[in-house]
N, CA, C and O atoms as a GROMACS GRO file, in nm:
protein
  580
    1MET      N    1   5.770   8.755   5.925
    1MET     CA    2   5.869   8.849   5.874
    1MET      C    3   5.920   8.938   5.987
    1MET      O    4   6.039   8.967   5.995
    2THR      N    5   5.830   8.981   6.073
    2THR     CA    6   5.869   9.068   6.183
    2THR      C    7   5.960   8.995   6.280
    2THR      O    8   6.053   9.055   6.335
    3GLY      N    9   5.936   8.865   6.300
    3GLY     CA   10   6.020   8.786   6.389
    3GLY      C   11   6.163   8.778   6.338
    3GLY      O   12   6.258   8.783   6.416
    4HIS      N   13   6.179   8.766   6.207
    4HIS     CA   14   6.312   8.760   6.147
    4HIS      C   15   6.385   8.894   6.164
    4HIS      O   16   6.506   8.898   6.186
    5ARG      N   17   6.309   9.003   6.154
    5ARG     CA   18   6.368   9.136   6.169
    5ARG      C   19   6.421   9.154   6.311
    5ARG      O   20   6.532   9.202   6.331
    6TYR      N   21   6.338   9.113   6.410
    6TYR     CA   22   6.382   9.126   6.549
    6TYR      C   23   6.503   9.038   6.578
    6TYR      O   24   6.593   9.079   6.651
    7LEU      N   25   6.505   8.919   6.522
    7LEU     CA   26   6.619   8.830   6.540
    7LEU      C   27   6.746   8.893   6.482
    7LEU      O   28   6.853   8.885   6.543
    8GLY      N   29   6.733   8.955   6.365
    8GLY     CA   30   6.848   9.021   6.303
    8GLY      C   31   6.898   9.137   6.388
    8GLY      O   32   7.019   9.155   6.402
    9ILE      N   33   6.807   9.215   6.445
    9ILE     CA   34   6.846   9.328   6.530
    9ILE      C   35   6.916   9.276   6.655
    9ILE      O   36   7.016   9.334   6.698
   10ILE      N   37   6.866   9.170   6.713
   10ILE     CA   38   6.927   9.113   6.833
   10ILE      C   39   7.068   9.062   6.801
   10ILE      O   40   7.161   9.084   6.879
   11LEU      N   41   7.084   8.994   6.687
   11LEU     CA   42   7.216   8.943   6.649
   11LEU      C   43   7.315   9.057   6.624
   11LEU      O   44   7.431   9.048   6.662
   12LEU      N   45   7.269   9.164   6.559
   12LEU     CA   46   7.357   9.279   6.536
   12LEU      C   47   7.399   9.345   6.668
   12LEU      O   48   7.514   9.384   6.685
   13ALA      N   49   7.305   9.356   6.760
   13ALA     CA   50   7.336   9.416   6.890
   13ALA      C   51   7.436   9.329   6.965
   13ALA      O   52   7.529   9.380   7.028
   14ALA      N   53   7.418   9.198   6.958
   14ALA     CA   54   7.510   9.107   7.026
   14ALA      C   55   7.649   9.115   6.964
   14ALA      O   56   7.749   9.114   7.035
   15ALA      N   57   7.655   9.123   6.833
   15ALA     CA   58   7.785   9.133   6.765
   15ALA      C   59   7.854   9.263   6.802
   15ALA      O   60   7.975   9.265   6.823
   16GLY      N   61   7.780   9.372   6.812
   16GLY     CA   62   7.836   9.500   6.852
   16GLY      C   63   7.887   9.497   6.994
   16GLY      O   64   7.990   9.556   7.025
   17ALA      N   65   7.815   9.429   7.081
   17ALA     CA   66   7.857   9.420   7.220
   17ALA      C   67   7.982   9.334   7.234
   17ALA      O   68   8.064   9.358   7.323
   18LEU      N   69   7.998   9.233   7.148
   18LEU     CA   70   8.113   9.144   7.158
   18LEU      C   71   8.237   9.201   7.090
   18LEU      O   72   8.348   9.161   7.124
   19ALA      N   73   8.222   9.294   6.997
   19ALA     CA   74   8.336   9.346   6.922
   19ALA      C   75   8.442   9.409   7.012
   19ALA      O   76   8.559   9.373   6.999
   20PRO      N   77   8.406   9.501   7.104
   20PRO     CA   78   8.511   9.555   7.191
   20PRO      C   79   8.572   9.448   7.280
   20PRO      O   80   8.691   9.454   7.310
   21ALA      N   81   8.494   9.351   7.321
   21ALA     CA   82   8.546   9.245   7.408
   21ALA      C   83   8.648   9.161   7.332
   21ALA      O   84   8.748   9.118   7.390
   22SER      N   85   8.624   9.137   7.202
   22SER     CA   86   8.720   9.056   7.126
   22SER      C   87   8.852   9.131   7.108
   22SER      O   88   8.958   9.068   7.107
   23THR      N   89   8.847   9.264   7.094
   23THR     CA   90   8.969   9.342   7.085
   23THR      C   91   9.046   9.336   7.216
   23THR      O   92   9.168   9.319   7.217
   24ALA      N   93   8.975   9.350   7.325
   24ALA     CA   94   9.039   9.343   7.456
   24ALA      C   95   9.099   9.204   7.478
   24ALA      O   96   9.207   9.192   7.536
   25LEU      N   97   9.029   9.102   7.432
   25LEU     CA   98   9.078   8.966   7.448
   25LEU      C   99   9.207   8.945   7.371
   25LEU      O  100   9.300   8.883   7.422
   26SER      N  101   9.213   8.998   7.248
   26SER     CA  102   9.334   8.979   7.169
   26SER      C  103   9.451   9.057   7.226
   26SER      O  104   9.566   9.016   7.209
   27GLN      N  105   9.424   9.168   7.294
   27GLN     CA  106   9.532   9.244   7.356
   27GLN      C  107   9.578   9.178   7.486
   27GLN      O  108   9.695   9.186   7.522
   28ALA      N  109   9.485   9.112   7.555
   28ALA     CA  110   9.519   9.049   7.682
   28ALA      C  111   9.599   8.921   7.661
   28ALA      O  112   9.686   8.888   7.741
   29THR      N  113   9.570   8.848   7.554
   29THR     CA  114   9.641   8.723   7.530
   29THR      C  115   9.726   8.737   7.406
   29THR      O  116   9.687   8.804   7.310
   30LYS      N  117   9.841   8.674   7.407
   30LYS     CA  118   9.930   8.681   7.291
   30LYS      C  119   9.891   8.571   7.194
   30LYS      O  120   9.914   8.453   7.220
   31LEU      N  121   9.832   8.610   7.081
   31LEU     CA  122   9.792   8.515   6.979
   31LEU      C  123   9.912   8.484   6.890
   31LEU      O  124   9.993   8.573   6.864
   32PRO      N  125   9.925   8.361   6.844
   32PRO     CA  126  10.041   8.327   6.759
   32PRO      C  127  10.038   8.406   6.629
   32PRO      O  128   9.936   8.412   6.560
   33GLY      N  129  10.152   8.467   6.598
   33GLY     CA  130  10.164   8.542   6.475
   33GLY      C  131  10.121   8.686   6.485
   33GLY      O  132  10.149   8.765   6.395
   34LEU      N  133  10.052   8.724   6.593
   34LEU     CA  134  10.003   8.860   6.608
   34LEU      C  135  10.114   8.950   6.657
   34LEU      O  136  10.169   8.927   6.765
   35VAL      N  137  10.149   9.052   6.580
   35VAL     CA  138  10.252   9.147   6.620
   35VAL      C  139  10.185   9.264   6.690
   35VAL      O  140  10.226   9.305   6.798
   36GLN      N  141  10.083   9.315   6.625
   36GLN     CA  142  10.007   9.428   6.676
   36GLN      C  143   9.870   9.416   6.612
   36GLN      O  144   9.858   9.360   6.503
   37GLU      N  145   9.767   9.465   6.676
   37GLU     CA  146   9.632   9.453   6.622
   37GLU      C  147   9.630   9.495   6.475
   37GLU      O  148   9.660   9.611   6.445
   38GLY      N  149   9.596   9.406   6.385
   38GLY     CA  150   9.588   9.436   6.243
   38GLY      C  151   9.717   9.410   6.166
   38GLY      O  152   9.717   9.420   6.044
   39ASN      N  153   9.826   9.376   6.235
   39ASN     CA  154   9.952   9.346   6.168
   39ASN      C  155   9.997   9.205   6.206
   39ASN      O  156   9.995   9.168   6.324
   40TYR      N  157  10.036   9.129   6.108
   40TYR     CA  158  10.068   8.990   6.131
   40TYR      C  159  10.205   8.957   6.075
   40TYR      O  160  10.253   9.024   5.984
   41ASP      N  161  10.267   8.854   6.131
   41ASP     CA  162  10.394   8.805   6.079
   41ASP      C  163  10.373   8.751   5.938
   41ASP      O  164  10.266   8.702   5.904
   42ALA      N  165  10.477   8.761   5.857
   42ALA     CA  166  10.469   8.708   5.721
   42ALA      C  167  10.455   8.556   5.727
   42ALA      O  168  10.522   8.491   5.807
   43GLY      N  169  10.371   8.501   5.643
   43GLY     CA  170  10.357   8.357   5.633
   43GLY      C  171  10.287   8.292   5.750
   43GLY      O  172  10.304   8.172   5.771
   44ASN      N  173  10.209   8.365   5.827
   44ASN     CA  174  10.137   8.310   5.940
   44ASN      C  175  10.040   8.203   5.894
   44ASN      O  176   9.948   8.232   5.817
   45LEU      N  177  10.058   8.082   5.939
   45LEU     CA  178   9.969   7.970   5.907
   45LEU      C  179   9.959   7.946   5.757
   45LEU      O  180   9.856   7.899   5.709
   46GLY      N  181  10.066   7.977   5.683
   46GLY     CA  182  10.067   7.952   5.540
   46GLY      C  183   9.978   8.045   5.460
   46GLY      O  184   9.950   8.019   5.344
   47MET      N  185   9.934   8.153   5.520
   47MET     CA  186   9.847   8.248   5.451
   47MET      C  187   9.924   8.378   5.429
   47MET      O  188  10.013   8.412   5.506
   48GLN      N  189   9.888   8.448   5.325
   48GLN     CA  190   9.949   8.579   5.304
   48GLN      C  191   9.873   8.678   5.389
   48GLN      O  192   9.752   8.695   5.374
   49MET      N  193   9.942   8.742   5.476
   49MET     CA  194   9.881   8.834   5.571
   49MET      C  195   9.939   8.973   5.552
   49MET      O  196  10.025   8.995   5.467
   50GLN      N  197   9.892   9.066   5.633
   50GLN     CA  198   9.947   9.201   5.630
   50GLN      C  199  10.091   9.194   5.679
   50GLN      O  200  10.121   9.118   5.771
   51PRO      N  201  10.179   9.272   5.620
   51PRO     CA  202  10.318   9.269   5.667
   51PRO      C  203  10.331   9.333   5.804
   51PRO      O  204  10.257   9.425   5.837
   52ALA      N  205  10.426   9.284   5.881
   52ALA     CA  206  10.454   9.345   6.011
   52ALA      C  207  10.512   9.484   5.986
   52ALA      O  208  10.576   9.506   5.884
   53PRO      N  209  10.491   9.577   6.077
   53PRO     CA  210  10.542   9.713   6.056
   53PRO      C  211  10.694   9.712   6.052
   53PRO      O  212  10.760   9.637   6.124
   54ARG      N  213  10.748   9.798   5.966
   54ARG     CA  214  10.894   9.810   5.955
   54ARG      C  215  10.945   9.897   6.068
   54ARG      O  216  10.879   9.994   6.108
   55HIS      N  217  11.060   9.863   6.120
   55HIS     CA  218  11.122   9.942   6.226
   55HIS      C  219  11.253   9.997   6.174
   55HIS      O  220  11.360   9.949   6.212
   56ASP      N  221  11.246  10.098   6.088
   56ASP     CA  222  11.366  10.158   6.032
   56ASP      C  223  11.414  10.269   6.124
   56ASP      O  224  11.336  10.328   6.199
   57ASP      N  225  11.543  10.296   6.117
   57ASP     CA  226  11.596  10.404   6.200
   57ASP      C  227  11.554  10.538   6.141
   57ASP      O  228  11.514  10.547   6.025
   58ALA      N  229  11.562  10.640   6.222
   58ALA     CA  230  11.516  10.774   6.181
   58ALA      C  231  11.601  10.832   6.068
   58ALA      O  232  11.556  10.923   5.999
   59GLY      N  233  11.723  10.781   6.049
   59GLY     CA  234  11.811  10.835   5.946
   59GLY      C  235  11.791  10.772   5.810
   59GLY      O  236  11.864  10.804   5.716
   60ALA      N  237  11.692  10.683   5.796
   60ALA     CA  238  11.670  10.617   5.668
   60ALA      C  239  11.624  10.718   5.564
   60ALA      O  240  11.545  10.808   5.594
   61VAL      N  241  11.672  10.702   5.442
   61VAL     CA  242  11.635  10.792   5.332
   61VAL      C  243  11.566  10.709   5.225
   61VAL      O  244  11.616  10.604   5.184
   62TYR      N  245  11.453  10.756   5.179
   62TYR     CA  246  11.378  10.687   5.075
   62TYR      C  247  11.363  10.783   4.958
   62TYR      O  248  11.342  10.903   4.976
   63ALA      N  249  11.373  10.729   4.839
   63ALA     CA  250  11.355  10.810   4.719
   63ALA      C  251  11.262  10.738   4.624
   63ALA      O  252  11.272  10.616   4.605
   64VAL      N  253  11.173  10.812   4.567
   64VAL     CA  254  11.079  10.757   4.469
   64VAL      C  255  11.096  10.839   4.342
   64VAL      O  256  11.094  10.962   4.346
   65GLY      N  257  11.112  10.771   4.231
   65GLY     CA  258  11.129  10.840   4.104
   65GLY      C  259  11.000  10.904   4.059
   65GLY      O  260  10.893  10.876   4.114
   66PRO      N  261  11.006  10.989   3.961
   66PRO     CA  262  10.885  11.055   3.911
   66PRO      C  263  10.793  10.955   3.842
   66PRO      O  264  10.839  10.854   3.788
   67TRP      N  265  10.666  10.983   3.845
   67TRP     CA  266  10.567  10.900   3.778
   67TRP      C  267  10.592  10.909   3.628
   67TRP      O  268  10.606  11.019   3.575
   68PRO      N  269  10.599  10.794   3.558
   68PRO     CA  270  10.628  10.802   3.414
   68PRO      C  271  10.516  10.871   3.338
   68PRO      O  272  10.398  10.835   3.351
   69THR      N  273  10.552  10.970   3.262
   69THR     CA  274  10.453  11.045   3.184
   69THR      C  275  10.477  11.028   3.034
   69THR      O  276  10.424  11.106   2.954
   70TYR      N  277  10.554  10.930   2.997
   70TYR     CA  278  10.588  10.909   2.857
   70TYR      C  279  10.465  10.861   2.780
   70TYR      O  280  10.400  10.764   2.819
   71THR      N  281  10.435  10.928   2.673
   71THR     CA  282  10.329  10.886   2.583
   71THR      C  283  10.394  10.846   2.452
   71THR      O  284  10.456  10.930   2.388
   72PRO      N  285  10.382  10.719   2.410
   72PRO     CA  286  10.442  10.679   2.284
   72PRO      C  287  10.386  10.765   2.170
   72PRO      O  288  10.265  10.787   2.163
   73PRO      N  289  10.472  10.812   2.082
   73PRO     CA  290  10.422  10.897   1.973
   73PRO      C  291  10.343  10.816   1.871
   73PRO      O  292  10.365  10.696   1.853
   74LEU      N  293  10.252  10.883   1.806
   74LEU     CA  294  10.178  10.820   1.698
   74LEU      C  295  10.272  10.803   1.578
   74LEU      O  296  10.366  10.880   1.561
   75ALA      N  297  10.245  10.703   1.499
   75ALA     CA  298  10.325  10.677   1.379
   75ALA      C  299  10.311  10.794   1.282
   75ALA      O  300  10.204  10.854   1.270
   76ASP      N  301  10.418  10.825   1.214
   76ASP     CA  302  10.414  10.930   1.113
   76ASP      C  303  10.329  10.885   0.995
   76ASP      O  304  10.333  10.768   0.956
   77GLY      N  305  10.253  10.976   0.941
   77GLY     CA  306  10.173  10.943   0.824
   77GLY      C  307  10.058  11.040   0.807
   77GLY      O  308  10.026  11.120   0.895
   78GLU      N  309   9.996  11.029   0.691
   78GLU     CA  310   9.882  11.115   0.659
   78GLU      C  311   9.765  11.080   0.751
   78GLU      O  312   9.725  10.963   0.759
   79GLY      N  313   9.710  11.178   0.818
   79GLY     CA  314   9.600  11.158   0.911
   79GLY      C  315   9.643  11.167   1.057
   79GLY      O  316   9.559  11.170   1.147
   80ARG      N  317   9.773  11.171   1.079
   80ARG     CA  318   9.823  11.177   1.218
   80ARG      C  319   9.774  11.303   1.289
   80ARG      O  320   9.731  11.296   1.405
   81GLU      N  321   9.779  11.415   1.223
   81GLU     CA  322   9.737  11.541   1.286
   81GLU      C  323   9.586  11.540   1.314
   81GLU      O  324   9.542  11.597   1.414
   82LEU      N  325   9.508  11.476   1.227
   82LEU     CA  326   9.364  11.464   1.253
   82LEU      C  327   9.339  11.380   1.378
   82LEU      O  328   9.254  11.413   1.461
   83VAL      N  329   9.413  11.270   1.390
   83VAL     CA  330   9.399  11.185   1.509
   83VAL      C  331   9.436  11.263   1.634
   83VAL      O  332   9.364  11.260   1.734
   84LYS      N  333   9.547  11.334   1.627
   84LYS     CA  334   9.590  11.412   1.743
   84LYS      C  335   9.489  11.520   1.779
   84LYS      O  336   9.464  11.544   1.897
   85SER      N  337   9.430  11.584   1.679
   85SER     CA  338   9.339  11.694   1.709
   85SER      C  339   9.200  11.646   1.751
   85SER      O  340   9.142  11.699   1.846
   86PHE      N  341   9.146  11.545   1.682
   86PHE     CA  342   9.010  11.501   1.714
   86PHE      C  343   9.006  11.398   1.827
   86PHE      O  344   8.924  11.411   1.918
   87CYS      N  345   9.091  11.298   1.825
   87CYS     CA  346   9.084  11.191   1.924
   87CYS      C  347   9.131  11.240   2.061
   87CYS      O  348   9.078  11.198   2.164
   88ALA      N  349   9.233  11.328   2.062
   88ALA     CA  350   9.288  11.375   2.189
   88ALA      C  351   9.197  11.475   2.259
   88ALA      O  352   9.228  11.520   2.369
   89ILE      N  353   9.084  11.510   2.196
   89ILE     CA  354   8.986  11.595   2.266
   89ILE      C  355   8.934  11.521   2.389
   89ILE      O  356   8.915  11.581   2.495
   90CYS      N  357   8.911  11.390   2.373
   90CYS     CA  358   8.850  11.312   2.481
   90CYS      C  359   8.948  11.222   2.556
   90CYS      O  360   8.928  11.196   2.674
   91HIS      N  361   9.051  11.175   2.490
   91HIS     CA  362   9.142  11.081   2.557
   91HIS      C  363   9.283  11.096   2.501
   91HIS      O  364   9.303  11.154   2.395
   92SER      N  365   9.378  11.044   2.574
   92SER     CA  366   9.517  11.047   2.532
   92SER      C  367   9.536  10.960   2.409
   92SER      O  368   9.465  10.862   2.390
   93THR      N  369   9.633  10.996   2.327
   93THR     CA  370   9.663  10.911   2.212
   93THR      C  371   9.729  10.780   2.255
   93THR      O  372   9.747  10.691   2.173
   94THR      N  373   9.764  10.769   2.382
   94THR     CA  374   9.816  10.643   2.435
   94THR      C  375   9.712  10.532   2.420
   94THR      O  376   9.748  10.416   2.406
   95TYR      N  377   9.585  10.566   2.421
   95TYR     CA  378   9.481  10.465   2.401
   95TYR      C  379   9.492  10.401   2.264
   95TYR      O  380   9.446  10.288   2.245
   96ILE      N  381   9.551  10.470   2.170
   96ILE     CA  382   9.570  10.413   2.036
   96ILE      C  383   9.698  10.329   2.034
   96ILE      O  384   9.698  10.216   1.986
   97THR      N  385   9.806  10.385   2.086
   97THR     CA  386   9.935  10.317   2.077
   97THR      C  387   9.946  10.196   2.171
   97THR      O  388  10.027  10.108   2.146
   98MET      N  389   9.866  10.192   2.278
   98MET     CA  390   9.875  10.079   2.371
   98MET      C  391   9.790   9.960   2.328
   98MET      O  392   9.802   9.851   2.384
   99GLN      N  393   9.704   9.979   2.230
   99GLN     CA  394   9.619   9.869   2.182
   99GLN      C  395   9.703   9.764   2.112
   99GLN      O  396   9.804   9.796   2.049
  100PRO      N  397   9.662   9.639   2.123
  100PRO     CA  398   9.728   9.540   2.037
  100PRO      C  399   9.690   9.572   1.893
  100PRO      O  400   9.593   9.645   1.871
  101PRO      N  401   9.761   9.521   1.795
  101PRO     CA  402   9.722   9.546   1.656
  101PRO      C  403   9.579   9.496   1.633
  101PRO      O  404   9.549   9.379   1.655
  102LEU      N  405   9.492   9.586   1.589
  102LEU     CA  406   9.352   9.552   1.567
  102LEU      C  407   9.321   9.546   1.418
  102LEU      O  408   9.379   9.622   1.340
  103PRO      N  409   9.232   9.457   1.378
  103PRO     CA  410   9.192   9.452   1.237
  103PRO      C  411   9.130   9.585   1.194
  103PRO      O  412   9.077   9.659   1.277
  104GLY      N  413   9.136   9.612   1.065
  104GLY     CA  414   9.081   9.737   1.012
  104GLY      C  415   8.933   9.755   1.045
  104GLY      O  416   8.890   9.866   1.076
  105ALA      N  417   8.856   9.647   1.037
  105ALA     CA  418   8.712   9.657   1.067
  105ALA      C  419   8.690   9.698   1.212
  105ALA      O  420   8.594   9.769   1.242
  106THR      N  421   8.777   9.654   1.301
  106THR     CA  422   8.763   9.692   1.443
  106THR      C  423   8.790   9.839   1.461
  106THR      O  424   8.721   9.905   1.538
  107TRP      N  425   8.890   9.893   1.391
  107TRP     CA  426   8.917  10.037   1.399
  107TRP      C  427   8.798  10.116   1.345
  107TRP      O  428   8.762  10.220   1.400
  108GLU      N  429   8.736  10.068   1.237
  108GLU     CA  430   8.617  10.136   1.184
  108GLU      C  431   8.507  10.140   1.289
  108GLU      O  432   8.445  10.244   1.312
  109ARG      N  433   8.481  10.024   1.354
  109ARG     CA  434   8.376  10.019   1.456
  109ARG      C  435   8.409  10.109   1.575
  109ARG      O  436   8.320  10.173   1.631
  110LEU      N  437   8.538  10.114   1.613
  110LEU     CA  438   8.576  10.200   1.727
  110LEU      C  439   8.555  10.347   1.695
  110LEU      O  440   8.504  10.422   1.778
  111VAL      N  441   8.593  10.389   1.576
  111VAL     CA  442   8.573  10.530   1.538
  111VAL      C  443   8.423  10.559   1.531
  111VAL      O  444   8.379  10.664   1.577
  112ASP      N  445   8.345  10.468   1.474
  112ASP     CA  446   8.199  10.486   1.469
  112ASP      C  447   8.141  10.496   1.610
  112ASP      O  448   8.051  10.576   1.635
  113LYS      N  449   8.193  10.413   1.703
  113LYS     CA  450   8.144  10.417   1.841
  113LYS      C  451   8.178  10.550   1.907
  113LYS      O  452   8.097  10.606   1.980
  114MET      N  453   8.298  10.600   1.881
  114MET     CA  454   8.338  10.728   1.941
  114MET      C  455   8.245  10.841   1.894
  114MET      O  456   8.212  10.931   1.970
  115ILE      N  457   8.206  10.833   1.767
  115ILE     CA  458   8.118  10.937   1.712
  115ILE      C  459   7.973  10.914   1.755
  115ILE      O  460   7.909  11.004   1.809
  116GLY      N  461   7.922  10.792   1.731
  116GLY     CA  462   7.780  10.765   1.757
  116GLY      C  463   7.744  10.752   1.903
  116GLY      O  464   7.643  10.806   1.947
  117THR      N  465   7.825  10.679   1.979
  117THR     CA  466   7.792  10.653   2.120
  117THR      C  467   7.841  10.763   2.212
  117THR      O  468   7.768  10.810   2.298
  118PHE      N  469   7.967  10.805   2.193
  118PHE     CA  470   8.026  10.902   2.284
  118PHE      C  471   8.016  11.046   2.235
  118PHE      O  472   8.053  11.139   2.308
  119GLY      N  473   7.968  11.066   2.114
  119GLY     CA  474   7.944  11.201   2.064
  119GLY      C  475   8.067  11.279   2.022
  119GLY      O  476   8.068  11.402   2.030
  120ALA      N  477   8.171  11.210   1.978
  120ALA     CA  478   8.291  11.280   1.932
  120ALA      C  479   8.254  11.369   1.813
  120ALA      O  480   8.191  11.322   1.718
  121PRO      N  481   8.292  11.496   1.817
  121PRO     CA  482   8.255  11.590   1.710
  121PRO      C  483   8.348  11.579   1.590
  121PRO      O  484   8.424  11.671   1.561
  122ILE      N  485   8.342  11.465   1.520
  122ILE     CA  486   8.432  11.442   1.407
  122ILE      C  487   8.348  11.443   1.279
  122ILE      O  488   8.257  11.361   1.264
  123PRO      N  489   8.378  11.535   1.185
  123PRO     CA  490   8.306  11.535   1.058
  123PRO      C  491   8.338  11.407   0.978
  123PRO      O  492   8.443  11.346   0.997
  124GLU      N  493   8.247  11.369   0.890
  124GLU     CA  494   8.261  11.244   0.814
  124GLU      C  495   8.392  11.235   0.736
  124GLU      O  496   8.457  11.131   0.741
  125PRO      N  497   8.435  11.341   0.664
  125PRO     CA  498   8.563  11.329   0.590
  125PRO      C  499   8.682  11.305   0.684
  125PRO      O  500   8.772  11.228   0.652
  126ALA      N  501   8.682  11.371   0.800
  126ALA     CA  502   8.790  11.353   0.896
  126ALA      C  503   8.784  11.212   0.955
  126ALA      O  504   8.889  11.150   0.978
  127ALA      N  505   8.664  11.159   0.981
  127ALA     CA  506   8.650  11.024   1.035
  127ALA      C  507   8.706  10.921   0.937
  127ALA      O  508   8.774  10.828   0.978
  128ARG      N  509   8.677  10.939   0.808
  128ARG     CA  510   8.731  10.846   0.707
  128ARG      C  511   8.884  10.852   0.704
  128ARG      O  512   8.950  10.749   0.691
  129ALA      N  513   8.939  10.973   0.716
  129ALA     CA  514   9.086  10.989   0.715
  129ALA      C  515   9.148  10.928   0.841
  129ALA      O  516   9.256  10.870   0.835
  130ILE      N  517   9.080  10.940   0.954
  130ILE     CA  518   9.130  10.881   1.080
  130ILE      C  519   9.130  10.729   1.069
  130ILE      O  520   9.227  10.664   1.107
  131VAL      N  521   9.022  10.673   1.017
  131VAL     CA  522   9.015  10.528   1.001
  131VAL      C  523   9.124  10.481   0.905
  131VAL      O  524   9.189  10.379   0.930
  132ALA      N  525   9.145  10.553   0.797
  132ALA     CA  526   9.250  10.516   0.701
  132ALA      C  527   9.387  10.521   0.768
  132ALA      O  528   9.470  10.433   0.745
  133TYR      N  529   9.411  10.622   0.850
  133TYR     CA  530   9.538  10.632   0.922
  133TYR      C  531   9.556  10.513   1.017
  133TYR      O  532   9.662  10.449   1.018
  134LEU      N  533   9.453  10.483   1.096
  134LEU     CA  534   9.463  10.373   1.191
  134LEU      C  535   9.484  10.239   1.120
  134LEU      O  536   9.562  10.155   1.165
  135LYS      N  537   9.415  10.221   1.007
  135LYS     CA  538   9.432  10.097   0.930
  135LYS      C  539   9.574  10.087   0.871
  135LYS      O  540   9.630   9.978   0.861
  136SER      N  541   9.630  10.200   0.834
  136SER     CA  542   9.761  10.196   0.770
  136SER      C  543   9.876  10.184   0.869
  136SER      O  544   9.990  10.163   0.828
  137HIS      N  545   9.850  10.199   1.001
  137HIS     CA  546   9.959  10.194   1.098
  137HIS      C  547   9.936  10.101   1.217
  137HIS      O  548  10.033  10.064   1.284
  138TYR      N  549   9.812  10.063   1.246
  138TYR     CA  550   9.784   9.991   1.371
  138TYR      C  551   9.702   9.863   1.352
  138TYR      O  552   9.621   9.828   1.438
  139THR      N  553   9.723   9.793   1.241
  139THR     CA  554   9.661   9.663   1.221
  139THR      C  555   9.769   9.555   1.232
  139THR      O  556   9.887   9.588   1.231
  140PRO      N  557   9.731   9.429   1.242
  140PRO     CA  558   9.834   9.324   1.252
  140PRO      C  559   9.929   9.324   1.132
  140PRO      O  560  10.046   9.287   1.145
  141GLU      N  561   9.880   9.364   1.016
  141GLU     CA  562   9.963   9.364   0.896
  141GLU      C  563  10.055   9.485   0.888
  141GLU      O  564  10.162   9.477   0.828
  142THR      N  565  10.014   9.598   0.947
  142THR     CA  566  10.088   9.722   0.929
  142THR      C  567  10.161   9.772   1.053
  142THR      O  568  10.241   9.865   1.043
  143ARG      N  569  10.134   9.713   1.167
  143ARG     CA  570  10.192   9.764   1.293
  143ARG      C  571  10.343   9.742   1.296
  143ARG      O  572  10.391   9.631   1.274
  144LYS      N  573  10.416   9.848   1.323
  144LYS     CA  574  10.560   9.840   1.336
  144LYS      C  575  10.593   9.869   1.482
  144LYS      O  576  10.553   9.972   1.536
  145GLU      N  577  10.665   9.779   1.545
  145GLU     CA  578  10.699   9.796   1.687
  145GLU      C  579  10.817   9.888   1.704
  145GLU      O  580  10.859   9.913   1.816
   0.00000   0.00000   0.00000
């Protein structure tokens, strides 16, 4: 076991000693496709590589739009305010609206998991109303796009 450890240390030391030499070698010789250390031409050897650096003029203007913050509204109906007040304590209501239509039993299990596993402070009557709301608006039979 000790022999293997020493062999590993020797190999690591050799690799460390060769690393600067390999960088110097790549700078001394022009390798095909190499633009600059760490940047490669597109499509080099049929592989997807890092893009070559862009050389834009100093007068270039770039604009990025704002990050979308739109949250789809919950469907209107009895229980909506309970969902907004209890479920949004821990997560955005987007977690409800982004789900594919789920069967009613799945919504029951999810609400039970939020209460039992994650400790959501939802009283039993409110939990039943939340499940009824989710079943009436977010199942394959009731989901309106």
